Structure formats: C-alpha cells, structure tokens
N, CA, C and O of each residue as an XYZ file, in Angstrom:
324
protein
N      17.846    -12.525     -5.100
C      16.614    -11.738     -4.605
C      15.894    -13.295     -3.561
O      15.758    -14.412     -4.061
N      15.653    -13.058     -2.567
C      14.917    -14.045     -1.507
C      13.353    -13.633     -1.692
O      12.891    -12.721     -1.005
N      12.605    -14.282     -2.574
C      11.382    -13.928     -2.634
C      10.529    -14.730     -1.487
O       9.490    -14.249     -1.035
N      10.943    -15.730     -1.141
C      10.249    -16.193      0.102
C      10.209    -15.375      1.411
O       9.193    -15.215      2.087
N      11.305    -14.927      1.660
C      11.367    -13.695      2.743
C      10.508    -12.556      2.342
O       9.820    -11.995      3.194
N      10.499    -12.141      0.989
C       9.519    -10.882      0.791
C       8.353    -11.325      1.114
O       7.640    -10.707      1.904
N       7.957    -12.565      0.499
C       6.322    -12.993      0.503
C       5.835    -13.394      1.911
O       4.662    -13.211      2.237
N       6.756    -13.948      2.754
C       6.380    -14.486      4.030
C       6.532    -13.734      5.224
O       6.020    -14.073      6.291
N       7.361    -12.520      5.034
C       7.627    -11.737      5.996
C       7.587    -10.149      5.643
O       7.135     -9.330      6.444
N       8.044     -9.833      4.511
C       7.800     -8.314      4.256
C       6.449     -7.999      3.995
O       5.918     -7.100      4.648
N       5.878     -8.558      3.212
C       4.572     -8.156      2.874
C       3.633     -8.142      3.999
O       2.943     -7.139      4.181
N       3.525     -9.337      4.907
C       2.825     -9.539      5.936
C       3.259     -8.189      7.084
O       2.439     -7.589      7.779
N       4.297     -8.009      7.059
C       4.873     -6.896      8.189
C       4.357     -5.480      7.596
O       3.878     -4.660      8.379
N       4.451     -5.205      6.271
C       4.105     -4.274      5.769
C       2.604     -3.897      5.983
O       2.275     -2.751      6.290
N       1.588     -5.051      5.784
C       0.360     -5.065      5.800
C      -0.160     -4.905      7.229
O      -1.248     -4.337      7.317
N       0.456     -5.328      8.433
C       0.596     -4.977      9.740
C       0.726     -3.671     10.091
O      -0.118     -3.182     10.841
N       1.735     -2.944      9.636
C       2.458     -1.651      9.793
C       1.005     -0.842      9.017
O       0.425      0.030      9.664
N       0.641     -1.121      7.986
C      -0.455     -0.383      7.273
C      -1.732     -0.448      8.334
O      -2.036      0.637      8.829
N      -2.252     -1.221      8.601
C      -3.395     -1.400      9.520
C      -3.033     -0.361     10.961
O      -3.821      0.480     11.394
N      -1.906     -0.604     11.446
C      -1.528      0.250     12.544
C      -1.467      1.607     12.054
O      -1.913      2.512     12.760
N      -0.997      1.833     10.999
C      -1.027      3.306     10.628
C      -2.572      4.010     10.348
O      -2.936      5.139     10.677
N      -3.292      3.027      9.680
C      -4.791      3.423      9.493
C      -5.572      3.881     11.052
O      -6.376      4.802     11.194
N      -5.075      2.956     12.109
C      -5.681      3.091     13.397
C      -4.951      4.561     13.885
O      -5.553      5.374     14.587
N      -3.754      4.734     13.466
C      -3.060      6.025     14.211
C      -3.713      7.167     13.499
O      -4.344      8.003     14.146
N      -3.581      7.251     12.080
C      -3.836      8.459     11.514
C      -5.248      8.660     10.599
O      -5.815      9.683     10.216
N      -5.535      7.340     10.435
C      -6.875      7.289      9.658
C      -6.550      6.724      8.379
O      -5.442      6.865      7.861
N      -7.718      5.939      7.745
C      -7.484      5.517      6.448
C      -7.915      6.845      5.633
O      -8.583      7.785      6.066
N      -7.332      6.673      4.274
C      -7.544      7.815      3.373
C      -7.486      9.081      3.566
O      -8.226      9.893      3.009
N      -6.302      9.442      4.642
C      -5.997     10.605      4.654
C      -4.667     11.041      4.281
O      -3.822     10.186      4.015
N      -4.360     12.388      4.227
C      -2.966     12.727      3.528
C      -1.597     12.062      4.423
O      -0.593     11.582      3.895
N      -1.802     12.153      5.599
C      -0.809     11.397      6.617
C      -0.684      9.922      6.236
O       0.464      9.505      6.083
N      -1.811      8.980      6.043
C      -1.866      7.731      5.655
C      -1.275      7.454      4.404
O      -0.455      6.537      4.356
N      -1.608      8.221      3.169
C      -1.362      8.081      2.203
C       0.217      8.456      1.932
O       0.657      7.842      0.960
N       1.143      9.300      2.552
C       2.349      9.745      2.638
C       3.156      8.686      3.214
O       4.313      8.410      2.895
N       2.375      8.068      4.170
C       3.284      6.908      4.679
C       3.261      5.718      3.945
O       4.265      5.007      3.903
N       2.093      5.382      3.285
C       2.238      4.386      2.022
C       3.238      4.616      1.103
O       4.062      3.715      0.947
N       3.362      5.809      0.346
C       4.193      5.972     -0.560
C       5.796      6.039      0.112
O       6.607      5.575     -0.690
N       6.295      6.415      1.135
C       7.236      6.358      1.910
C       7.835      5.291      2.141
O       9.029      5.102      1.908
N       6.834      4.253      2.765
C       7.183      2.886      3.052
C       7.320      2.065      2.029
O       8.190      1.194      2.060
N       6.431      2.223      0.898
C       6.521      1.331     -0.297
C       7.976      1.452     -0.949
O       8.619      0.482     -1.349
N       8.383      2.725     -0.996
C       9.468      3.240     -1.681
C      10.699      2.567     -0.855
O      11.577      1.912     -1.417
N      10.658      2.797      0.503
C      11.747      2.012      1.214
C      11.810      0.535      0.900
O      12.898      0.013      0.655
N      10.693     -0.155      0.897
C      10.709     -1.897      0.654
C      11.231     -1.761     -0.889
O      12.119     -2.557     -1.194
N      10.893     -1.061     -1.668
C      11.308     -1.508     -2.988
C      12.635     -1.266     -3.216
O      13.306     -2.009     -3.933
N      13.149     -0.137     -2.586
C      14.719      0.127     -2.549
C      15.500     -1.154     -1.754
O      16.488     -1.710     -2.235
N      15.040     -1.433     -0.779
C      15.502     -2.564     -0.062
C      16.013     -3.684     -1.012
O      17.163     -4.109     -1.124
N      14.807     -4.087     -1.716
C      15.102     -5.028     -2.814
C      15.366     -4.823     -4.229
O      15.062     -5.408     -5.269
N      16.168     -3.586     -3.848
C      16.571     -3.205     -5.408
C      15.885     -2.758     -6.601
O      16.489     -2.547     -7.652
N      14.541     -2.596     -6.452
C      13.480     -2.239     -7.149
C      13.236     -3.426     -8.055
O      12.996     -3.294     -9.255
N      13.307     -4.584     -7.436
C      12.993     -5.674     -8.277
C      11.495     -5.721     -8.928
O      10.567     -5.334     -8.218
N      11.281     -6.088     -9.981
C      10.064     -5.879    -10.734
C       8.806     -6.747     -9.956
O       7.667     -6.279     -9.937
N       9.106     -7.947     -9.371
C       8.176     -8.566     -8.521
C       7.754     -7.716     -7.581
O       6.567     -7.399     -7.496
N       8.732     -7.235     -6.736
C       8.547     -6.335     -5.627
C       7.479     -5.275     -5.996
O       6.412     -5.096     -5.409
N       7.958     -4.599     -7.081
C       7.134     -3.363     -7.403
C       5.676     -3.663     -7.905
O       4.663     -3.013     -7.646
N       5.796     -4.836     -8.712
C       4.649     -5.232     -9.048
C       3.609     -5.528     -7.818
O       2.497     -5.001     -7.787
N       4.008     -6.288     -6.962
C       3.253     -6.700     -5.652
C       2.884     -5.332     -5.161
O       1.670     -5.132     -5.184
N       3.663     -4.278     -4.695
C       3.063     -3.185     -4.347
C       2.192     -2.519     -5.151
O       1.458     -1.703     -4.593
N       2.069     -2.703     -6.607
C       1.245     -1.839     -7.577
C      -0.314     -2.591     -7.038
O      -1.316     -1.931     -6.764
N      -0.240     -3.808     -6.986
C      -1.390     -4.654     -6.605
C      -2.060     -4.169     -5.210
O      -3.276     -4.034     -5.076
N      -1.155     -3.935     -4.242
C      -1.391     -3.272     -2.993
C      -2.103     -1.926     -3.091
O      -3.206     -1.563     -2.682
N      -1.203     -1.339     -3.711
C      -1.553      0.252     -4.172
C      -2.944      0.268     -4.813
O      -3.679      1.165     -4.400
N      -3.430     -0.530     -5.717
C      -4.606     -0.539     -6.496
C      -5.647     -0.871     -5.535
O      -6.731     -0.287     -5.541
N      -5.315     -1.900     -4.614
C      -6.516     -2.340     -3.711
C      -6.882     -1.222     -2.816
O      -8.053     -0.896     -2.625
N      -5.784     -0.590     -2.225
C      -6.137      0.530     -1.276
C      -6.752      1.761     -1.835
O      -7.461      2.560     -1.222
N      -6.366      1.812     -3.155
C      -6.899      2.956     -3.937
C      -8.459      2.670     -4.278
O      -9.301      3.563     -4.373
N      -8.680      1.461     -4.426
C     -10.219      0.969     -4.647
C     -10.989      1.264     -3.253
O     -12.101      1.778     -3.131
N     -10.266      0.887     -2.406
C     -11.061      0.993     -0.911
C     -11.382      2.408     -0.639
O     -12.441      2.852     -0.197
N     -10.240      3.095     -0.990
C     -10.338      4.799     -0.685
C     -11.656      5.172     -1.522
O     -12.525      5.810     -0.927
N     -11.846      4.845     -2.755
C     -12.755      5.247     -3.444
C     -13.906      4.796     -3.012
O     -14.877      5.546     -3.113
N     -14.054      3.621     -2.497
C     -15.531      3.170     -2.032
C     -15.895      4.083     -0.718
O     -17.046      4.375     -0.393
N     -14.662      4.493      0.004
C     -15.208      5.241      1.255
C     -15.592      6.822      1.075
O     -16.218      7.541      1.853
N     -15.011      7.138     -0.213
C     -15.071      8.495     -0.719
C     -16.473      8.601     -1.480
O     -17.158      9.612     -1.631
N     -16.728      7.272     -1.931
C     -17.977      7.521     -2.922
C     -17.768      8.160     -4.340
O     -18.512      8.965     -4.900
N     -16.484      7.574     -4.839
C     -15.926      7.878     -6.186
C     -15.628      6.879     -6.661
O     -15.407      5.887     -5.966
N     -15.526      6.876     -8.228
C     -14.687      6.109     -8.944
C     -14.203      6.820    -10.088
O     -14.938      7.371    -10.907
N     -12.827      6.797    -10.133
C     -12.010      7.826    -11.208
C     -12.558      9.251    -11.285
O     -12.631      9.998    -12.261
N     -12.937      9.451     -9.968
C     -13.088     11.139     -9.844
C     -14.658     11.265    -10.084
O     -15.086     12.418    -10.044
N     -15.546     10.286    -10.319
C     -16.837     10.298    -10.599
C     -17.728      9.728     -9.262
O     -17.400      8.748     -8.592
N     -18.845     10.511     -9.048
C     -19.630      9.990     -7.848
C     -20.046      8.659     -8.527
O     -20.202      8.358     -9.710
N     -20.191      7.869     -7.203
C     -20.694      6.442     -7.712
C     -22.197      6.436     -7.147
O     -22.580      6.973     -6.108
N     -22.952      5.713     -8.062
C     -24.497      5.835     -8.329
C     -25.023      4.667     -7.285
O     -26.226      4.429     -7.180
C-alpha cells in the first residue's frame, strides 16, 4: 500500500472532484451524495479496502455530513436552535 500516493494524490484529487461535483449538481443533493458514495467505494476498492483508506473516507464523510446538516439546519434529524 502506497500511503504517500494515497494522501498526496488520491485524497486531493478526490477533494477537487468533489468541489467540481458540488458546482455541477449542487451540494447536499441526491446526485451529489450518489457521486460521493460511488466514488468513495471506487477509491476504497482501488486500495483493496485498506483500513486507513476507509478510515480517511469516514473522516471526509463525517465532515461532509456535518456541513450538510449545517446547510439544512438540522443535527441528527433535529432542528438546530
């Protein structure tokens, strides 16, 4: 497993593509989340579902989920005050 390649190339490339997809289909849309799921799965498979790769994408997923909740004004399904 080439972790240097993963962290120096794969993650930044994925983040750039994520930003492009946000511009193309909008953030927190079904199309965006579908792209997120499919693209994360492809990267994880590329790296044989390495635990560090999967954990990195869990961190990214949690970050995106938090941002989506801020945009929608909810936290864990409850309206934020």
